[in-house]
Steps between C-alpha positions, in 0.01 A plus 500: 500500500676247719381407847829627644445843346144521629604389849792746509273785390236405756747495789659828387165678466379355832801636689458841335127510581537395864757772562327811640443754222242756381240237406533324835478837679175578319340161575605515865372855550159415350469177699602658828287812462188364329495124534578175320260546205656835411852357514403204283329737254821706483696179438275410205541847352878493529524148355277591205728794426786252450312353205498846341878533534543144367309598186711814452815291527373225269429746220810714553303805613694527827824553310340774291361683806828491692679630190280813490604716801200736499248213481673306775508810721132574426403151622703553818335836566150356442566211738640727771212748470247218517650374826502852645133535402418177689693632802290818487177299485609304808587828675147632438334178618392411850746320727233241577478220246172334614614152411161332533337738257783501248526121493154482341571779253634339182602832345761585760722189464460527122637852523818351643523268200487804272754689711743208499458453124563867417793515744672210328420607145630853561814385679790515249728328750302177447559542126874536555497206741339275239744618233791411729371167634321319217772494229721291728249214476406533131647279229413583136631159390229298675180668382286810461628781724151644557380168638806480723441854632133425575596173668746679728257789553224259605733331748603836642139618526371185672777480758472875568125470553545213747772686693303825514182322614693325778643836608147644504356216711783505753504880535124531543492220758769664711312830523137383513446590867706820495293637209209555740701773674439860382858596577632204303268587209653848494848346491391271215362794305834678514679173427315485168585861422870444575503182289339665197725808518807278541394290200450817296851619585643154430323481164610845385864491610 
């Protein structure tokens, strides 16, 4: 791949990642409501999910899935139901996040990694996005297409991780003091619920 192609793809993917979307909404909601570590964990989960979609594209599996209506719809339904289940878990939880305790509990941030990973893997819109974006930058005349796809996928994953982590750090810093308020914690709880339900609707429709 030429340097011009790589640079063009990087700038295109960077602009698309920076623009507010479902992934950014998820990272922001976790950072604002629970703290920086949870937002960064969510960012790692989402970025890792991009590697999964890169692999599907590299081996042509994405095209097969999108060509089978019932399978594509089943993935959408699973992703939407998973997000609604998370929203329900947040609804049942306390409105107080106890930041000092949770910051020492490794399991809780890791749970956000898992959530972000499953969210991205089960999101067929990411699959369609990759199918639409990547072919523009692929050239079968200059080398192995699988290597080219993984090269572009790695670039997309790294820049997305950096952007999401920056979003997490900025968002958590802006709300650090406010998170000590019980009323604000209640607002943050419902913010998470609204975000997850909105993502579920976005994913399904």
